[in-house]
TORNU-658629 format. One line per field, with one value per residue: x, y, z of N, C-alpha, C, O in turn; residue number from 1. Coordinates in steps of 0.001 Angstrom, whole numbers. Layout:
N
n_c1 = c(X/...)
n_c2 = c(Y/...)
n_c3 = c(Z/...)
ca_c1 = c(X/...)
ca_c2 = c(Y/...)
ca_c3 = c(Z/...)
c_c1 = c(X/...)
c_c2 = c(Y/...)
c_c3 = c(Z/...)
o_c1 = c(X/...)
o_c2 = c(Y/...)
o_c3 = c(Z/...)
nr = c(NUM/...)
***
This chain:
303
n_c1 = c(246595/247609/250340/250591/250074/252405/254471/253862/254323/257018/258082/257509/258948/261571/261833/261696/264044/266079/266028/265194/262590/260111/258254/255626/255395/255629/253277/251384/251930/251276/248479/247623/248270/246535/243999/244198/244262/241729/240154/240842/239862/237129/236704/237139/234965/232828/233292/232873/230134/228998/229608/228139/225522/225537/225709/223228/221395/222058/221198/218468/217857/218534/216624/214267/214662/214654/212291/210017/207993/206784/205915/203997/202163/201286/200010/197983/196510/195646/194057/192022/190957/190070/187958/186178/185559/184250/182033/180887/180225/178251/176303/175700/174479/172291/170987/170472/168716/166609/165879/164979/162732/161193/161127/163113/165922/165360/162672/161638/160748/162848/163848/161890/163430/165647/164436/163149/165384/166712/164714/164484/167088/167054/165099/166419/168335/167394/168227/170106/169648/167415/165030/163911/161692/160254/161784/164245/166291/168708/169100/171537/171795/173461/174115/174585/176207/178554/180969/180579/181205/182796/184149/184797/183939/181979/182640/180311/178987/180622/180329/177592/177504/179041/177280/175342/176861/177107/174584/174507/176530/175417/174256/171788/171942/174407/174993/174016/173983/175380/174857/176209/175322/175923/174553/173717/172483/171384/173073/175871/179320/181529/183290/186626/188129/186782/187046/189772/190168/189670/187047/185708/183230/179700/179504/182015/181950/179688/180392/182732/181789/180192/182173/183534/181686/181558/184157/184284/182427/183868/185996/184651/184511/182815/182432/184288/183749/181040/180213/179445/180138/178964/178266/175793/175528/173490/171385/169493/167170/165170/163413/162091/164354/163832/163541/165088/164653/164019/166408/168120/167136/167865/170572/172355/173493/172858/172209/171717/170187/170554/168983/170860/173344/176859/179104/181536/183816/184355/184740/187043/189032/189422/191005/190800/191613/190945/190775/192371/190339/189063/190599/189554/188213/185766/183745/180340/177692/174628/172393/173300/175355/177539/179242/180755/179207/176920/173421/172012/170054/167939/166714/168377/167071/166696/167077)
n_c2 = c(188730/189804/189623/186818/186312/187536/185933/183524/184228/184945/182526/181127/182628/182170/179440/179354/180761/179125/177086/174542/173714/172413/173500/172523/171925/174447/175639/174135/174822/177525/177393/176237/178316/180288/179113/178937/181628/182393/180943/182126/184744/184253/183275/185680/187141/185612/185834/188566/188773/187153/188677/190956/189938/189087/191622/192699/190970/191520/194104/193829/192187/193900/195905/194503/193909/196423/197446/196990/198634/199620/197209/196433/198546/198179/195668/196367/198183/196417/194783/196494/197139/194652/194194/196262/195372/193014/193994/195397/193391/192121/194197/194361/191865/192118/194312/193154/191094/192708/194033/192028/191283/193529/195088/197673/198613/200872/200946/202372/202978/202869/205868/207158/207700/205965/203478/203235/203210/200888/199061/199162/198282/195663/194711/194924/192957/190190/187583/187412/189116/189989/192213/193235/195495/196200/195510/196598/195080/193755/190910/188642/185968/183075/180958/182163/184278/183114/180480/176877/175759/177897/181183/183230/185972/185800/186999/188148/188760/190656/192731/193461/194084/196314/198078/198176/199328/201900/202933/202774/204537/206948/210362/210251/207849/207549/207876/205716/202734/199525/196119/193056/189848/186430/183356/179785/176687/173607/171546/169633/170697/168650/168196/167738/169565/171959/172338/172566/175065/176652/176828/175450/174616/175297/177646/178974/179154/180792/183165/183830/184345/186569/188350/188570/189905/192274/193276/193715/195764/197684/197912/199176/201705/202137/203307/201771/202060/202056/199445/196159/192691/189388/185868/183319/180651/177778/178586/180573/180138/180888/179398/176005/173386/171011/170763/171183/173827/175205/174995/176357/178968/179476/179656/182407/185872/188602/192040/194398/197575/200087/202821/204384/206023/205709/204889/207208/206848/204185/203758/205200/203560/201577/200240/201739/200580/198453/194872/192030/189889/186604/183898/181444/178588/176616/174157/174563/172682/171285/171477/172256/174213/174257/171975/169707/167227/164512/165129/164404/161462/161653/164673/166929/168382/171446/171645)
n_c3 = c(236541/234136/234635/234585/231944/230883/231840/230571/227875/227821/228427/226126/224262/225117/224796/222028/221290/222037/220191/220600/220421/218304/215374/215547/218156/219225/218211/219610/222224/222106/221546/223966/225613/224738/225243/228029/228667/227778/229556/231947/231554/231405/233975/235374/234513/235498/238229/238612/237915/239875/242177/241634/241748/244369/245702/244899/246137/248794/249040/248694/250879/252923/252497/253084/255749/256872/256297/257879/258876/256546/255398/257347/257077/254436/254655/256494/254874/252793/254268/255084/252567/251719/253608/252846/250219/250843/252162/250140/248327/249870/249925/247153/246750/248325/247009/244553/245243/246155/243853/242157/243582/243978/241651/240213/242315/243993/243856/241795/238487/235529/233878/231096/228650/228870/229202/226756/224946/225761/225211/222441/221818/222760/220953/218591/218796/219099/219348/221220/223400/226087/227574/230623/231466/233719/235927/235211/233989/231912/229995/228919/226810/227540/225775/223358/224003/225023/224292/224622/227932/228628/229325/227754/225768/222770/219427/218343/220729/221895/220158/220444/223147/223129/221880/223901/225977/224946/225433/228265/228849/228074/228610/230010/231395/232650/235332/236769/238725/238163/238238/237550/236982/236939/235792/235755/234350/236015/235433/236264/236228/234642/232645/231728/230275/230620/233400/233549/232539/234691/235481/237740/238905/238840/240277/239880/237033/236545/237809/236568/233974/234393/235164/232741/231120/232544/232323/229586/229364/230727/228938/226968/227819/230054/233335/235748/238437/238633/238418/239628/240070/240157/240968/240711/240232/239819/241342/241145/239405/236461/235141/234739/235045/233812/231091/227865/226912/229202/230676/228942/229268/231781/231745/231638/231657/233623/233705/235929/236205/238336/239844/241650/243672/243281/245945/246724/248385/248390/245679/245114/246029/244353/241483/238233/235917/233156/233138/231672/229846/230647/228996/226845/225075/223392/221685/220998/222081/220778/222626/225088/227256/228940/229177/226886/226905/227129/227802/230961/231490/233215/234398/236705/239597/241322/244835)
ca_c1 = c(246367/248557/251577/250604/250275/253820/255340/253627/254865/258416/258465/257455/260030/262829/261852/261959/265422/266989/265954/264870/261149/259660/257093/254382/255353/255299/251821/250617/252089/250504/247095/247403/248275/245285/242939/244298/243848/240263/239598/241024/238914/235754/236678/236983/233561/232009/233447/232236/228720/228645/229672/226983/224351/225544/225416/221852/220751/222311/220374/217132/217741/218545/215371/213330/214844/214458/210944/208929/206817/206127/205139/202777/201233/200665/199029/196821/195738/195039/192946/190883/190340/189349/186716/185351/185129/183286/180877/180381/179560/176953/175396/175343/173567/171057/170369/170030/167464/165550/165541/164136/161488/160382/161438/164452/166261/164709/161195/161228/161031/163918/163308/161415/164449/166499/163640/162927/166605/166914/163664/164911/168337/166669/164369/167361/169210/166558/168925/171079/169232/166041/164978/162763/161624/159730/162908/165450/167273/169064/169617/172250/171711/174755/174314/175138/177267/179747/181021/180331/182173/183805/183790/185250/182809/182017/182668/178925/178607/181357/179683/176365/177843/179519/176121/174771/177644/176704/173384/174874/177391/174765/173977/170598/172200/175800/175089/173320/174831/175236/175153/176285/175094/175987/173702/173809/171513/171773/173889/177168/180527/182359/184195/187959/188642/186190/187633/191148/190131/189365/185611/185619/181905/178777/179815/183095/181617/178710/181156/183718/181029/179852/183397/183865/180800/181938/185395/183970/181809/184949/186730/183855/184580/181904/183204/184298/183192/179649/179969/179699/179999/178733/177803/174828/175528/172162/170458/168443/166616/163936/162594/162250/165433/163431/163464/166182/164216/164112/167822/168709/166682/168580/171961/172212/174130/171901/172788/170685/170531/169903/169034/171415/174617/177978/179825/182876/184887/184766/185205/188359/190047/189424/191667/189835/192096/190278/191578/192269/189287/189486/190799/189259/187422/185244/182702/179062/176806/173298/171361/173936/176343/178619/180134/180397/178752/175463/172479/171617/168777/166940/167143/168547/166294/167170/166252)
ca_c2 = c(187997/190358/189055/185473/186408/187909/184750/182569/184785/184847/181097/180682/183222/181573/178217/179575/181193/177952/176263/173161/173468/172293/174343/171920/172097/175872/175872/173530/175694/178759/177092/176048/179621/181074/178536/179344/183073/182437/180458/183192/185876/183704/183277/186991/187510/184870/186484/189868/188566/186676/189802/191822/189230/189193/192946/192863/190197/192178/195336/193379/191792/195143/196556/193734/194052/197809/197855/196435/199595/199723/195990/196517/199461/197532/194669/197073/198665/195350/194255/197452/196996/193367/194443/197058/194564/192080/194787/195803/192221/191953/195138/193934/190783/192647/195138/192210/190465/193703/194374/190896/191167/194859/195931/198296/198633/201890/200870/203385/202539/203665/206951/206707/207616/204787/202293/203176/202809/199421/198183/199075/197512/194272/194349/194821/191817/189214/186293/187477/189992/190293/193396/193309/196941/196322/195415/197211/194037/193299/189581/188123/184483/182433/180085/183029/185149/182261/179040/175859/175525/179014/182460/184188/186489/185579/188238/188765/189317/191878/193778/193790/194717/197596/198930/198271/200329/203259/203372/203017/205674/208098/211263/209800/206653/207435/207939/204530/201608/198303/194785/192042/188562/185252/182211/178593/175687/172809/170500/169743/170791/167488/168146/168136/170749/173076/172486/173017/176521/177328/176824/174183/174261/176314/178877/179570/179506/181933/184309/184207/184950/187956/189202/188820/190964/193527/193715/194261/197074/198640/198176/200066/202992/202224/203546/200488/202415/201784/197975/195095/191444/188272/184634/182584/179250/177348/178762/181592/179809/181593/178391/174693/172715/169740/170759/171961/175226/175784/175092/177374/180234/179679/180069/183878/186911/189676/193372/195230/198986/200608/204331/204719/206679/204896/205566/207685/206350/202795/203823/205711/202597/200528/200657/201850/199869/197232/193724/191110/188926/185209/183346/180008/178290/175288/174058/174664/171567/171794/171830/172572/175340/174199/170906/168951/165904/164206/165471/163285/160832/162246/165989/167139/169526/172198/171410)
ca_c3 = c(235293/233123/234977/234139/230448/230602/232056/229447/226641/228024/228355/224709/223559/225541/224091/220608/221120/222267/219049/220954/220237/216915/215061/215974/219653/219484/218005/220693/223413/221929/221721/225350/226235/224292/226008/229405/228784/227654/230917/233010/231306/231787/235474/235825/234219/236447/239575/238563/237896/241165/243045/241381/242277/245873/246111/244738/247173/250063/249010/248872/252286/253813/252327/253773/257211/257239/255797/258645/259005/255224/255234/258208/256494/253303/255215/257034/253787/252138/255133/254904/251199/251746/254352/252016/249189/251433/252410/248826/247828/250606/249405/245793/246824/248740/245960/243572/245768/246245/242455/241628/244311/243967/240559/240468/243751/244737/243657/240825/237103/234847/233078/229777/227591/229041/228906/225278/224355/226077/224543/221072/221855/222789/219801/217522/219003/219827/219451/222371/224506/226565/228501/231519/231750/235057/236913/234759/233812/230572/230048/227803/226743/227591/224635/222264/224534/225266/223772/225669/228946/228419/229839/226767/224953/221344/218665/218329/222010/222122/219291/221066/224431/222760/221689/225204/226650/224419/226169/229673/228949/227668/229743/230727/232174/233072/236829/237375/239161/237352/238890/236547/237666/236080/236163/234903/234637/237059/235001/236928/235418/234790/231486/232160/229666/231287/234718/233360/232262/235906/235783/238541/239102/238344/240921/239155/235660/236497/238197/235532/232875/234869/235097/231332/230633/233274/231760/228272/229567/231027/227674/226158/228593/231135/234484/236563/239739/238626/238135/240543/239369/241086/240306/241510/239785/239337/242439/240878/238112/235962/234460/235157/234367/233332/229638/227325/226858/230567/231007/228134/229844/233065/231336/231335/232469/233760/234061/236626/236135/239532/239985/242917/243566/243683/246964/246250/249208/247939/244283/245049/246417/243346/240294/237076/234775/232765/233215/230549/229967/230778/227649/226747/223940/223323/220752/221597/221656/220334/223653/226436/227132/229952/228948/225747/227374/226862/228846/231805/231078/234090/234798/238130/240019/242500/246091)
c_c1 = c(247337/249926/251673/250834/251723/254709/255111/254366/256403/258915/258451/258572/261343/263003/262234/263430/266409/267002/265636/263417/260803/258550/255768/254248/255016/253904/250981/250674/251288/248979/246693/247355/246984/244103/242964/243846/242329/239580/239733/240106/237498/235640/236516/235546/232624/232098/232808/230688/228229/228659/228499/225674/224361/225241/223911/220984/220897/221382/218952/216904/217661/217183/214230/213461/214545/213044/209788/207749/206071/205312/203882/201765/200503/199651/197845/195904/194990/193842/191776/190151/189518/187969/185697/184813/184075/182002/180142/179621/178176/175920/174849/174289/172235/170332/169762/168682/166301/164998/164637/162718/160606/160532/162825/164651/165594/163200/160736/161628/162148/163208/162970/162565/165327/165701/163445/164177/166932/165949/164051/166157/168004/165961/165340/168334/168456/167236/169758/170576/167707/166087/163756/162642/161033/160784/164154/166547/167425/169702/170280/172262/173147/175138/174847/176289/178610/179803/180775/181502/183282/183275/184361/184105/183011/182209/181354/178568/179347/180768/178429/176541/178385/178333/175377/175498/177352/175506/173727/175727/176758/174503/172776/170950/173512/176003/174527/174313/174402/175642/175055/176302/175052/175207/173986/172593/172006/172562/175370/178281/181356/183366/185641/188525/188058/186794/189039/191194/189942/187957/185309/184218/181025/179046/180908/182644/180687/179458/182058/182992/180593/181019/183756/182995/181189/183194/185148/183289/182857/185773/185949/183603/183431/182746/183124/183773/181704/179277/180280/179424/179848/178229/176828/174671/174061/171103/169459/167775/165361/163033/162950/163420/165043/163333/164672/165926/164414/165614/168485/168364/167476/170070/171970/173209/173223/172695/171645/171146/169770/170027/169561/172821/175699/178724/181252/183999/185368/185400/186621/189443/190193/190032/190639/190392/191438/191273/191383/191208/189857/189548/190523/188402/186969/184079/181370/178118/175434/172447/171970/175020/177412/179649/179759/180151/177313/174706/172178/170245/167668/167561/167375/167834/166916/166365/165915)
c_c2 = c(188451/189745/187632/185422/186612/186755/183715/183027/184650/183414/180651/181261/182510/180208/178343/179971/180018/177046/174794/172762/173503/173295/173802/172111/173619/176213/175334/174397/176940/178557/176873/177412/180394/180452/178893/180835/183176/182035/181484/184333/185493/183674/184678/187472/186876/185506/187839/189752/188098/187798/190723/191254/189244/190515/193210/192224/190900/193362/194930/192917/192979/195872/195841/193967/195408/198261/197299/197354/199639/198410/195974/197498/198866/196488/195294/197634/197607/194804/195141/197269/195746/193540/195243/196243/193518/192807/195114/194591/191914/192977/194893/192825/191257/193495/194197/191559/191483/193991/193219/190864/192404/195665/196528/198560/199668/201870/201783/202883/203454/204768/206429/206672/206407/203504/202150/202764/201393/198546/198094/198276/196035/193793/194176/193639/190681/187890/186284/188133/189985/191471/193305/194745/197070/196331/196115/196287/193701/191921/189178/186554/183955/181632/180903/183902/184428/181005/178141/175756/176686/180275/183534/184683/186187/186926/188953/189362/190583/193024/194317/194497/196098/198550/199170/199386/201697/203750/203670/204192/207007/209040/210858/208628/206560/207442/206737/203460/200358/197057/193712/190673/187418/184089/180994/177748/174790/171590/170696/169932/169528/167396/168560/169332/171999/173356/172982/174553/177276/177355/175477/173726/175378/177701/179667/180040/180719/183201/184789/184844/186378/188855/189514/189971/192300/194086/194302/195585/198070/198974/199156/201426/203236/202378/202392/200762/202172/200267/197116/193744/190350/187042/183927/181154/178940/177782/179943/181288/180678/180646/176951/173972/171374/169526/171515/173438/175907/175915/176189/178775/180472/180057/181444/184683/188113/190957/194195/196705/199658/202107/204670/205327/205796/205668/205927/207108/204972/202865/204323/204654/201484/200980/200694/201180/198625/196051/192793/190102/187539/184673/181898/179836/176906/175302/174039/173592/172150/172166/172377/173521/175330/173112/170214/167446/165749/164728/164291/162795/161355/163601/166082/168382/170158/171813/172685)
c_c3 = c(234250/233381/234540/232634/230094/230739/230966/228237/226717/227867/226868/223926/223851/224895/222644/220377/221245/221021/219363/220743/218769/216689/215499/217510/220038/219268/219132/221953/223297/222058/223239/226054/225940/225094/227501/229642/228690/228985/231975/232833/231712/233336/235965/235635/235194/237890/239639/238658/239214/242173/242864/241930/243831/246425/246058/245800/248504/250131/249316/250312/253219/253674/253116/255299/257667/256946/256578/258714/257644/255002/256102/257625/255277/253724/255752/255903/253041/252956/255043/253629/251119/252438/253542/250813/249625/251689/251153/248267/248566/250153/248022/245851/247270/247800/244856/244011/245766/244856/241931/242317/244091/242691/240781/241913/244492/244583/242615/239409/236498/234059/231709/228721/227693/228697/227420/224519/224511/225307/223106/220870/221822/221532/218569/217657/219738/220017/220700/223582/224746/227509/229309/232021/233162/236103/236467/234562/232391/230692/228752/227826/226575/226296/223366/222683/224703/224472/224930/226629/228980/228987/228901/225901/223412/220697/218591/219576/222283/221308/219936/222411/224213/222514/223014/226043/226211/225140/227660/229864/228553/228824/230647/231726/232879/234638/237530/237676/238388/238146/237800/237261/236688/236702/235226/235078/235730/236625/235593/235902/235640/233725/231907/231551/230199/232633/234573/233058/233557/236321/236526/238772/238630/238997/240171/237801/235658/236870/237125/234323/233214/234766/233698/230766/231282/232642/230373/228357/229912/229770/226820/226982/229607/232453/235362/238021/239781/238688/239305/239866/240384/240327/241269/241128/239298/240323/242280/239545/237728/235284/235000/234402/233795/231816/229098/227170/228157/230970/230261/228674/231090/232849/230852/232154/232486/234212/234705/236605/237332/239660/241352/242641/243991/244833/246588/247057/248823/246525/244207/245355/245418/242062/239107/235884/234432/232808/231949/230817/229997/229318/227714/225522/223967/222321/221569/221167/221356/221460/224931/226191/228203/229586/227613/226084/227094/228070/229679/231407/231994/234609/236330/238543/241248/243710/246782)
o_c1 = c(247871/250615/252760/251635/252246/255603/256062/255020/257017/259963/259309/259134/262139/264103/262997/264015/267451/267960/265787/263065/261131/257981/254859/253181/254281/253334/250010/249678/250676/248275/245614/246542/246433/243268/241932/243189/241708/238624/238842/239596/236763/234599/235786/234986/231703/231105/232245/230035/227181/227742/227928/224844/223325/224605/223343/220014/219954/220813/218279/215867/216854/216666/213368/212476/214186/212656/208692/206608/204841/204190/202820/200566/199293/198544/196740/194679/193834/192799/190643/188922/188428/186950/184504/183657/183150/180937/178912/178498/177170/174747/173685/173321/171193/169103/168680/167704/165168/163792/163611/161709/159382/160107/163637/163693/165236/162519/159529/162750/162341/162070/163565/162657/165725/166192/163565/164069/167371/166289/163959/166295/168539/166157/165082/169081/168833/166779/170091/170986/166879/167097/162651/163398/161339/160696/165082/167681/166454/170704/169729/172711/173894/176277/175467/177191/179670/178772/180761/182656/184451/182062/184384/183365/184114/181965/181266/177898/178777/180734/178228/175785/178195/178394/174838/174872/177344/175432/173293/175688/177391/174520/172769/170304/173746/177057/174536/175328/173239/176752/173997/177205/174269/175197/174424/171735/172994/172703/175987/178196/181856/184276/185818/189303/188736/187032/189486/192201/190049/187645/184736/183996/181532/178853/180749/182902/180878/179178/182143/183518/180641/180898/184245/183473/181150/183277/185763/183526/182785/186187/186537/182603/183127/183696/182021/183405/181137/178136/181312/178467/180543/177811/177022/173775/173479/169956/168691/167817/164617/161945/163989/163415/165920/163106/165222/166853/164907/165988/169320/169185/167737/170698/171608/173699/172850/173667/170718/172287/168545/171144/168811/173390/175536/178951/182055/185073/186548/186382/187358/190608/190985/189633/189763/189720/191332/192463/190342/191164/190943/188662/191130/187906/187668/183475/181332/177745/175133/171747/171251/175551/178130/180849/178581/180835/176581/175223/172088/169374/166531/168671/166695/167986/167556/165145/165249)
o_c2 = c(187617/189378/187216/184643/185994/186545/183095/182199/184262/183131/179879/180605/182271/179826/177540/179564/179991/176293/173919/171590/174454/173861/174576/172404/173940/176995/175955/174662/177386/179411/177262/177644/181066/181210/179114/181194/183946/182653/181685/184876/186297/184009/184874/188134/187532/185662/188205/190515/188545/187857/191216/191970/189393/190624/193823/192799/190892/193618/195591/193223/193044/196397/196484/194188/195562/199367/197139/196903/199690/198455/195549/197233/199024/196443/194810/197554/197813/194430/194670/197241/195732/193090/194940/196445/193194/192243/195108/194739/191531/192629/195178/192843/190893/193426/194455/191497/191149/194172/193491/190485/192287/196820/195926/198716/199398/202727/201999/202418/204602/204586/205484/205700/205862/202599/201051/202035/200728/197466/197001/197629/195260/192665/193386/193353/190275/187117/185208/187798/189978/191693/193296/195165/198084/197081/196238/196612/193396/191752/189326/185947/184308/181641/180338/184229/185035/180509/178572/175676/176470/180434/184699/183869/186328/187941/190170/190394/191515/194166/195531/195409/196976/199715/200256/200224/202613/204942/204677/204821/208058/208579/211095/208478/205613/207057/206693/203291/200179/197022/193484/190393/187413/183872/181154/178073/175149/170659/171749/169380/169339/166575/169671/170059/173026/174514/173767/175208/178502/177849/174542/172516/176344/178750/180851/181184/181613/184248/185977/185777/187270/190001/190611/190857/193341/195298/195310/196459/199211/200113/199893/202119/204375/201618/201997/199828/202087/199912/197319/193691/190368/187154/183943/180478/179688/177366/180245/182119/181125/181044/176758/173986/170654/168430/172382/174240/177033/176924/176904/179686/181628/180695/181668/184239/188602/190906/194617/197035/199773/202618/205198/205170/205129/206875/205081/206878/204628/202194/203913/204824/200561/202027/199837/201178/197747/196225/192820/189511/187275/184959/181168/180819/176043/176355/173545/173555/173311/173168/172907/173642/176318/173365/170149/166556/166708/164778/163195/163581/161480/163669/165433/169400/169509/171668/172669)
o_c3 = c(233519/232430/234137/232117/229166/229920/230489/227602/225723/227287/226441/223049/222943/224495/222107/219373/220589/220847/218510/220878/218059/217622/215798/218049/220972/220029/219566/222627/224269/222596/223687/226948/226812/225588/228135/230619/229423/229454/232800/233813/232286/233901/236937/236509/235682/238601/240671/239370/239680/242992/243837/242490/244480/247473/246962/246292/249295/251192/250106/250901/254146/254660/253716/256004/258834/257322/256039/258620/257625/254497/255647/257707/255112/253189/255505/255994/252671/252419/254937/253577/250548/251916/253554/250439/248880/251438/251112/247784/247968/250014/247741/245090/246725/247769/244328/243266/245420/244691/241310/241722/244029/242644/241483/242670/245639/245147/242502/239210/236898/233626/231191/227971/226664/228023/226879/223534/223573/224823/222547/219832/221030/221079/217661/216721/220837/220858/221198/224694/223835/228177/228767/232897/233789/237076/237266/234914/231699/231386/227661/228799/225662/225829/222466/221912/224550/224019/226083/226205/229298/229125/229296/225349/222885/221351/218747/219586/222850/221766/219968/222745/225055/222908/223224/226693/227034/225438/228221/230922/228650/229965/231855/232763/233630/235144/238761/237000/238026/238677/237214/238049/235739/237914/234087/235899/236371/237419/235432/234805/236748/233845/232407/232168/230244/232974/235409/233325/233529/237405/235967/238837/238061/238383/239872/237424/234833/236285/236815/233715/232367/234333/233429/230057/230626/232443/230025/227523/229456/229554/226027/226796/229960/232640/235740/238734/240871/238984/239944/239094/241400/239174/242485/241633/238513/240155/243193/238639/238601/234867/235631/233171/233318/231304/229777/227278/228230/231568/230817/228564/231421/233693/229697/233192/231420/234966/234014/236929/237327/239584/242172/241561/245012/244744/246193/246502/248901/246206/243310/244995/245605/241551/238991/234853/235288/232545/231293/231896/229480/228513/228497/224971/224498/222118/222696/219994/221634/221316/225778/225086/228356/229698/227261/225578/226855/229186/229126/231033/231540/235137/237124/237867/242075/243648/247817)
nr = c(1/2/3/4/5/6/7/8/9/10/11/12/13/14/15/16/17/18/19/20/21/22/23/24/25/26/27/28/29/30/31/32/33/34/35/36/37/38/39/40/41/42/43/44/45/46/47/48/49/50/51/52/53/54/55/56/57/58/59/60/61/62/63/64/65/66/67/68/69/70/71/72/73/74/75/76/77/78/79/80/81/82/83/84/85/86/87/88/89/90/91/92/93/94/95/96/97/98/99/100/101/102/103/104/105/106/107/108/109/110/111/112/113/114/115/116/117/118/119/120/121/122/123/124/125/126/127/128/129/130/131/132/133/134/135/136/137/138/139/140/141/142/143/144/145/146/147/148/149/150/151/152/153/154/155/156/157/158/159/160/161/162/163/164/165/166/167/168/169/170/171/172/173/174/175/176/177/178/179/180/181/182/183/184/185/186/187/188/189/190/191/192/193/194/195/196/197/198/199/200/201/202/203/204/205/206/207/208/209/210/211/212/213/214/215/216/217/218/219/220/221/222/223/224/225/226/227/228/229/230/231/232/233/234/235/236/237/238/239/240/241/242/243/244/245/246/247/248/249/250/251/252/253/254/255/256/257/258/259/260/261/262/263/264/265/266/267/268/269/270/271/272/273/274/275/276/277/278/279/280/281/282/283/284/285/286/287/288/289/290/291/292/293/294/295/296/297/298/299/300/301/302/303)
***
C-alpha cells in the first residue's frame, strides 16, 4: 500500500513539473488520491476484522469438537438435577396434601412462639393475610397481593411479606420448611394482555404468583433451600365459586410452614441467588382478579 502511495505522489509531482496540469486538475487529482488512500485503509481494516472473526470462529469450533466429554458431563449433570427437581415437586405435593388433611405435615402444631407471632402478624394485616394456626398456613389474598391478571407483587404486598420474612427468619422458625402454593378461582384466563404476560391459563397464573412470593421471601433473606413453590390453578378451592365472595376466597397464595428438615443433598445443588420477579401490570376490577372482563352470567363450577 505504501508503494502505491509513492507512485501516486510521483505521478502528481511529474505532472506538476511539466506545467501541463492546471491548478483545478491538480486539486482533482489530489482529491482522487486521498479518496483512494481512504478506501485502501478501510479495506485493510475490513480485512483485519474479518481475519479476527475467522480466528475466533475457528477457536470456538475447535472447542466444540474437542469438548465432547465436557458436553456429555454437563448433560448428565442436568439430567440428574432434573430428576431431583421432579422428585422434589412430588414430595412438595404430598406434603401439601398431608398438611391440608392432617394439619401440619408431621401432625404437630407449630411452637407457641411462632403461632403467636403469626397470629399477631395476621391481626395487624387483616386486609391481606389470614393465618390458619391448626394447619400452619399463612394465606395472602390475591386481590390485594397482585393486580388483575398479574404476578407482580404490589408495594403493599412487598411490605407485608417483608414483615412475614422477619418471622420466618427468626431463630424459632429459621429451620422450618416452606411450601408456597398459588391458587385461582375457576374463571378462565381469556384476556389477551394477561396471556401476553405469560399467564396462559390458571395453572401458569397460580404458579407464577407462587414464584413471585417465593422470590420476595428470598429477597428478604429467607434461605431458598427452605422454599418450594407450586401452582394448583382452580383445583383446590376453599369456597364455592358461585359467588364473588367465594371466588375471591379461592384467589390466594398459601405458605405452609412445615416442621421438617430440608435435605442437604438437594439444597446443595440449587443456586441460592434470588431471581428477578416476573414483571407485569394491570388494573384490578372490582370483583375479579385475573382478567379485566365481565363475570360470566352463569358461574362455572369445578367438576
